[in-house]
C-alpha positions as CSV (number, residue, x, y, z in Angstrom):
1,M,0.0,0.0,0.0
2,S,2.8,2.4,0.7
3,R,4.3,2.0,-2.8
4,L,0.9,2.8,-4.3
5,L,0.6,5.9,-2.1
6,A,4.1,7.0,-3.0
7,A,3.4,6.5,-6.7
8,A,0.2,8.5,-6.4
9,L,1.9,11.3,-4.5
10,T,4.7,11.4,-7.0
11,M,2.2,11.6,-9.8
12,V,0.3,14.5,-8.1
13,A,3.6,16.4,-7.4
14,A,4.7,15.9,-11.0
15,A,1.4,17.2,-12.4
16,A,1.5,20.2,-10.1
17,L,5.1,21.0,-11.1
18,A,4.1,20.7,-14.8
19,V,1.1,23.1,-14.3
20,G,3.3,25.6,-12.4
21,A,6.0,25.5,-15.1
22,A,3.4,26.1,-17.8
23,L,1.9,29.0,-16.0
24,G,5.3,30.5,-15.3
25,I,6.2,30.3,-19.0
26,V,2.9,31.9,-20.0
27,A,3.6,34.7,-17.5
28,L,7.1,35.3,-18.9
29,L,5.8,35.5,-22.4
30,D,3.1,38.0,-21.4
31,A,5.7,40.1,-19.6
32,T,7.8,40.7,-22.8
33,P,7.0,44.0,-24.5
34,D,5.7,44.1,-28.0
35,Q,8.1,45.0,-30.7
36,P,7.5,48.1,-32.7
37,N,6.1,47.6,-36.1
38,N,8.3,50.0,-38.1
39,P,8.8,49.1,-41.8
40,L,12.4,48.6,-42.9
41,I,11.7,49.9,-46.4
42,T,9.4,52.8,-47.3
43,Y,8.4,53.8,-50.8
44,E,7.7,57.4,-51.8
45,T,4.4,58.1,-53.4
46,T,4.3,60.0,-56.7
47,G,0.7,61.1,-56.2
48,R,-0.7,58.7,-58.8
49,E,-3.1,56.1,-57.4
50,R,-2.9,52.6,-58.7
């Protein structure tokens, strides 16, 4: 019975660790600032519409 209890507690602890790691990764990804959306190349307009 003690091995079954140890296995069950290990499984619960592993699941809790996995959920905690997933939530931590999501929190880190949300904390990164958005990159500016500046174009690298700009084209001058000649006034004519296509």
